[in-house]
N, C-alpha and C positions, 0 to 999 in steps of 0.2 A: 536871728537864728539862721544858720545856713540851711539851704533847701534839703540837704541829705539828712540832717538831724530831724527836720520836720517829717520827711518821708518815713524815717525809721520810727519815730514816735507814733505816727498814724498806723503803720504796719503792725507795730507791737500792740497797740490798742485794739486793732481789728482781730489779731490772733487771740488776745485775752478774752475779748467778747465771744468769739467763736468757741473757745474752750469752755467758758462758763455756760453758754447756751447749749452746748452739746451735753454737758453734765446734767443740766436740768431736763433736757429731752430724754436722756437715758433713764433718769429717775422716773419720769412719766411712763416710759416703756416698761420698766420693771414692775411698777405698781399695776399697770394694765394687765400684764402677763400673769402676775400673782392673782389678781381678782378674777380673771377668766378661768384660771386653773381651779381656784377655790369654788367658783360657781359651778363648774362641770365635775367637781369631785376628783380632780387630777392632782398629781404631785408635781409642783414646780421644782425642777432640778437645778442645782448649782446656784440658785438665788441670783442669777445674773442674765444679762442679755448681751449679744454681740451685735454691734451696729455698723452700718456704713451709710455714707451720704449718697443719695441717688441723684441729687441735683436740685433743681428749683421747680416749684409749682406755684400755681395761683390759687388763693383761697376764694371763698364765695364773694368776697368784696373786691376781688381782682388784684389784691396785693401779692407781691412776689414773696414767697416763703421757701425755706429750706425743706426738702423732702428727705426724710431719713427712714430707714428700715432697720428693725432690730429682730434678730433671731434668738429664740430661746428653746430650751428642751424641757419636756415634761414626760411623765410616765402615767399610763392609765392602769397598769397592773403592778407596778413596783419592780418589775423584772425587765422592762424595756425602756428605750429612749425614743421619743417622738419629737418632731420639730414643729414649732409654731412661729408665728411672726407678728410683729406690730409695725404699722406704718404711720408715721406722723408727718403732718404738714405744718411746719412751725412747731408750736407746742400743743397742737390739737391732734388727737388720734382720729385717723380716717379709716383705718382697716385693722382688724384684729383677726388672725387666722389661727385656729386651734383645730387640727384635723380630728374628725371629718367635718367639723363645724366651721363656718365662715361668718364672722360677725361684721356687719357694716354698721358703724357707729352713727346713729342719727344725729343730725344737727340739733341744737338746743331748742330751736323753734319747730322742729318736726316731731311727730309722734307716730309710733307704729301701732296699728290696730290689728 
């Protein structure tokens, strides 16, 4: 197989992986935003999040992961729109921001007292 075909197949595979990984991360962001709004008694608006790739970051084990942030809108009165955000490192939520609250998601081995 010529080198150009190999490069094309690898690039296409990487793009498909990135697309599927982004869909999964977006779904995690939507569920986290919905849960935070429900917990705080807020209305999650538009049932969606808008995301962007921030770059790379390292997890607790030192592995390189994609860092993504997702913005969403919610309402506390039903007459206004406020903005919140969810930050993921790989498929793990590291920060969830719903004004005026800021939630730092503890690791599974950590507990808050």
